C-alpha positions as CSV (number, residue, x, y, z in Angstrom):
1,M,39.5,-2.5,45.5
2,K,42.6,-3.7,47.2
3,K,45.7,-2.0,45.9
4,Q,48.7,-4.0,45.0
5,K,51.8,-2.9,46.8
6,P,54.7,-1.6,44.8
7,G,57.2,-4.4,44.4
8,S,54.7,-7.2,45.1
9,P,55.2,-10.2,42.8
10,T,53.9,-9.9,39.2
11,D,55.1,-11.6,36.1
12,R,56.4,-8.4,34.4
13,N,55.7,-4.7,34.3
14,P,52.5,-4.5,32.1
15,T,53.5,-1.1,30.8
16,V,56.8,-2.5,29.5
17,V,55.1,-5.5,28.1
18,R,52.6,-3.3,26.2
19,W,55.5,-1.4,24.7
20,Q,57.2,-4.7,23.6
21,L,53.9,-6.0,22.1
22,S,53.3,-2.8,20.1
23,R,56.8,-2.9,18.7
24,E,56.4,-6.6,17.7
25,L,53.2,-5.8,15.9
26,K,54.7,-2.8,14.1
27,R,57.7,-5.1,13.0
28,L,55.3,-7.8,11.7
29,R,53.4,-5.3,9.6
30,G,56.6,-4.6,7.7
31,D,56.1,-2.9,4.4
32,R,52.3,-3.3,4.5
33,S,50.4,-0.1,4.8
34,A,48.1,0.4,7.8
35,T,45.3,0.9,5.4
36,E,46.0,-2.5,3.8
37,V,46.0,-4.3,7.2
38,A,42.8,-2.4,8.3
39,K,41.0,-3.5,5.2
40,A,42.0,-7.2,5.7
41,M,41.0,-7.1,9.4
42,R,37.8,-5.0,8.8
43,M,39.0,-2.4,11.2
44,T,39.8,1.3,11.0
45,T,43.3,2.4,10.1
46,S,43.4,4.3,13.4
47,I,43.0,1.1,15.3
48,V,45.9,-0.5,13.5
49,F,48.1,2.4,14.5
50,R,46.8,2.2,18.1
51,W,47.8,-1.5,18.2
52,E,51.3,-0.3,17.4
53,T,51.3,2.6,19.9
54,A,52.8,1.7,23.2
55,G,52.0,4.9,25.1
56,S,48.8,6.0,26.8
57,D,46.8,6.1,23.6
58,G,47.7,2.6,22.6
59,V,45.3,-0.4,22.5
60,V,46.0,-4.0,23.3
61,P,44.1,-6.2,20.7
62,A,41.4,-8.5,22.0
63,P,42.5,-12.2,22.0
64,G,40.4,-13.2,18.9
65,T,41.5,-10.0,17.0
66,L,45.2,-10.7,17.8
67,S,44.9,-14.3,16.7
68,R,43.4,-13.2,13.3
69,L,46.0,-10.6,12.9
70,L,48.8,-13.1,13.5
71,D,47.2,-15.4,11.0
72,Y,47.1,-12.6,8.5
73,Y,50.8,-11.9,9.1
74,E,51.5,-15.7,8.7
75,V,53.6,-16.0,11.8
76,S,54.7,-19.4,13.1
77,D,52.7,-21.2,15.8
78,E,55.6,-20.7,18.2
79,E,55.7,-17.0,17.6
80,A,52.0,-16.7,17.8
81,H,51.9,-18.4,21.1
82,R,54.7,-16.1,22.4
83,L,52.8,-13.0,21.3
84,M,49.5,-14.2,22.8
85,E,51.3,-14.7,26.1
86,L,52.7,-11.1,25.8
87,R,49.1,-9.9,25.2
88,Q,48.0,-11.6,28.4
89,E,50.8,-10.1,30.4
90,A,50.1,-6.7,28.9
91,R,46.5,-6.8,30.3
92,T,47.6,-7.4,33.9
93,R,47.3,-4.4,36.3
94,G,50.2,-2.6,37.8
95,W,50.0,-1.5,41.5
96,W,49.1,2.1,40.4
97,Q,46.1,1.2,38.2
98,P,43.4,0.9,40.9
99,Y,44.1,4.6,41.6
100,D,42.1,7.2,39.6
101,L,45.1,8.6,37.7
102,D,45.6,10.3,34.3
103,K,46.6,7.6,31.8
104,H,49.7,9.4,30.9
105,Y,50.8,9.6,34.5
106,G,50.2,5.8,34.8
107,T,52.4,5.2,31.8
108,L,55.2,7.2,33.4
109,I,54.9,5.2,36.6
110,G,55.1,2.0,34.6
111,L,58.2,3.0,32.6
112,E,59.8,4.5,35.7
113,A,59.5,1.3,37.6
114,S,61.6,-0.6,35.0
115,A,64.0,2.1,33.9
116,M,67.7,1.4,34.2
117,E,68.4,5.2,34.1
118,I,66.3,8.3,34.4
119,E,67.6,11.7,33.4
120,A,65.2,14.5,34.6
121,Y,65.1,18.2,34.1
122,D,62.8,20.3,36.3
123,P,63.1,24.1,36.0
124,Q,60.6,25.0,38.8
125,L,60.1,22.1,41.1
126,V,62.0,19.3,42.9
127,P,61.1,16.1,41.0
128,G,58.5,13.8,42.5
129,L,60.9,11.0,43.3
130,L,62.9,13.4,45.6
131,Q,60.0,15.2,47.3
132,T,59.2,15.1,51.0
133,E,55.6,14.3,51.9
134,D,54.8,17.9,53.0
135,Y,56.4,19.4,49.9
136,M,54.5,17.1,47.6
137,R,51.2,17.9,49.4
138,A,51.9,21.6,49.1
139,V,52.7,21.3,45.3
140,I,49.5,19.3,44.7
141,K,47.3,21.8,46.6
142,A,48.9,24.7,44.8
143,T,48.6,23.3,41.3
144,R,45.2,21.7,41.8
145,P,43.4,24.3,44.1
146,D,40.0,22.8,43.4
147,A,41.0,19.2,44.3
148,P,39.2,17.7,47.3
149,P,41.3,16.5,50.2
150,E,40.9,12.8,49.3
151,V,42.3,13.4,45.8
152,V,45.2,15.3,47.2
153,E,46.0,12.5,49.7
154,Q,45.6,9.9,46.9
155,R,48.2,11.6,44.8
156,V,50.5,11.9,47.8
157,E,50.1,8.2,48.4
158,V,50.9,7.3,44.8
159,R,54.0,9.5,44.9
160,I,55.2,7.9,48.1
161,H,54.7,4.5,46.5
162,R,56.8,5.6,43.5
163,Q,59.6,6.6,45.9
164,K,59.5,3.3,47.8
165,A,59.6,1.4,44.5
166,W,62.7,3.4,43.4
167,E,64.4,2.8,46.8
168,R,64.0,-1.0,46.4
169,G,65.2,-0.9,42.8
170,A,68.4,-0.1,41.0
171,T,67.4,2.8,38.8
172,E,70.0,5.6,38.6
173,L,68.8,9.2,38.7
174,W,70.5,12.1,37.1
175,I,68.5,15.2,38.2
176,I,69.0,18.8,36.9
177,M,66.9,21.4,38.6
178,G,66.6,25.1,37.9
179,E,67.9,27.2,40.8
180,A,64.2,28.4,41.2
181,A,63.3,24.9,42.3
182,L,65.7,25.3,45.3
183,R,64.6,28.8,46.3
184,Q,60.8,28.8,45.8
185,M,59.3,28.6,49.3
186,I,56.8,25.8,48.4
187,G,54.7,25.2,51.5
188,G,56.6,27.8,53.6
189,P,60.1,27.9,55.2
190,P,59.6,24.8,57.4
191,V,58.5,22.6,54.5
192,M,61.3,23.9,52.3
193,D,63.9,23.4,55.0
194,E,62.9,19.7,55.3
195,Q,62.9,19.4,51.5
196,L,66.4,20.8,51.2
197,A,67.6,18.5,54.0
198,R,66.2,15.5,52.0
199,L,68.1,16.7,48.9
200,L,71.3,16.9,50.9
201,D,70.8,13.4,52.1
202,L,70.0,12.2,48.6
203,S,73.1,13.9,47.1
204,D,75.2,11.3,48.9
205,H,73.1,8.4,47.5
206,P,75.2,6.2,45.1
207,R,72.3,6.2,42.5
208,V,71.6,9.9,42.5
209,T,73.4,12.8,40.8
210,L,72.1,16.3,41.5
211,Q,72.9,19.5,39.5
212,A,71.4,22.9,39.4
213,V,71.2,25.5,36.5
214,L,72.1,28.7,38.3
215,F,70.5,32.1,37.7
216,S,74.0,33.4,37.0
217,E,74.3,31.2,33.9
218,G,71.8,33.4,32.0
219,G,70.7,31.7,28.8
220,H,70.8,27.9,28.6
221,A,69.5,25.0,26.5
222,G,66.4,24.5,28.7
223,L,64.9,28.0,28.5
224,E,62.1,27.0,26.1
225,T,61.6,23.6,27.6
226,S,59.2,22.4,30.2
227,G,60.2,19.6,32.6
228,F,61.0,16.3,30.9
229,R,62.3,12.8,31.7
230,V,64.5,10.6,29.5
231,L,63.9,7.0,30.6
232,R,66.2,4.2,29.5
233,L,64.9,0.6,29.8
234,S,67.4,-2.1,29.0
235,E,64.8,-4.9,29.2
236,I,63.3,-3.9,25.9
237,D,66.1,-1.7,24.5
238,L,63.9,1.4,24.8
239,T,64.7,5.1,25.4
240,A,61.5,7.2,25.8
241,V,61.0,10.8,26.7
242,Y,58.2,12.0,28.9
243,V,57.4,15.7,28.5
244,E,55.2,17.4,31.1
245,G,52.4,19.8,30.1
246,R,49.8,21.7,32.0
247,T,46.8,20.0,30.3
248,S,48.5,17.0,28.8
249,N,51.7,15.1,28.7
250,L,53.6,13.7,25.8
251,Y,55.6,10.5,25.1
252,L,58.2,10.3,22.5
253,D,60.3,7.3,21.4
254,S,61.4,8.0,17.8
255,D,65.1,8.2,17.4
256,E,64.8,11.8,16.1
257,D,62.7,13.0,19.1
258,V,64.8,11.2,21.7
259,E,68.0,12.7,20.2
260,V,66.6,16.3,20.5
261,Y,65.9,15.8,24.3
262,E,69.2,14.0,24.9
263,K,71.0,16.9,23.3
264,V,69.1,19.4,25.5
265,F,69.9,17.4,28.6
266,N,73.6,17.0,27.7
267,N,73.9,20.7,27.2
268,L,72.2,21.4,30.5
269,R,74.5,18.9,32.2
270,A,77.5,20.9,30.8
271,T,76.0,24.2,31.9
272,A,74.7,23.2,35.4
273,S,76.7,23.4,38.6
274,G,78.7,20.3,39.5
275,A,77.5,17.9,42.2
276,Q,79.6,19.4,45.0
277,T,78.7,23.0,44.1
278,T,75.1,22.0,44.0
279,R,75.3,20.5,47.4
280,S,77.0,23.6,48.8
281,L,74.2,25.8,47.2
282,I,71.5,23.7,48.8
283,A,73.2,23.9,52.2
284,D,73.6,27.6,51.9
285,I,70.0,28.2,51.0
286,R,69.0,26.0,53.9
287,R,71.1,28.0,56.3
288,G,69.4,31.2,55.0
289,I,66.0,29.7,55.8
290,Q,67.1,28.7,59.3
291,R,68.4,32.2,60.0
292,G,65.0,33.5,59.0
């Protein structure tokens, strides 16, 4: 199947549209219980909740089902037409969908592509959007030792596409890494030297802020936290959190959950080294690699 290039013309990002549609359906349900709606629609309660779930576990209703649901909610013809159009847009395919990707990863790519701001914390690794090709290949091979070469190269290709989409866009990145991410010799000294050089280049980018949580800081707010992303999308007034896990990933968009991770990130931001100190640290580590 021919893959759509990142940035090629589409109506709208389907991931964002699905999020918008799910919010609209939840709003229309109002004070009705999901059980009440399920009974009227002759569906299960879990399906009603999945219609209102925007993340990877969500479901876009079939055209006839959505039409019946909107009739039940007694929406106007104009609003019904708008929501049916949203449904159609939500079913379009993003450039990443022809790839064999975990559905949660696909959702991240979709949100990432439309985010106005991304705040990311990575205690152990350089984040994917900042990785060099050799570094990302080394990470994928290390974390998926049984993956065949074609799967490794597919994931490298997707990550490069993500980077190109970011380069063409306007998304601002605020990245906080653990010092371990800068010192771990992923792929060996030559690979890490190239990776650190890329970080130095990106530290001058007007849409990138880099910080590091130094070993010397001791305890900090991210100690019991795995890597996470806070993604802000102005298009649909959404802030969502993507939390990385070894066997599964998690999406959170409730005000309470988002507030927890925003607080962690703000505490890390206050604890981490400033941009210039971080740049000096990266340069110093790189000099050490070059000296051997």
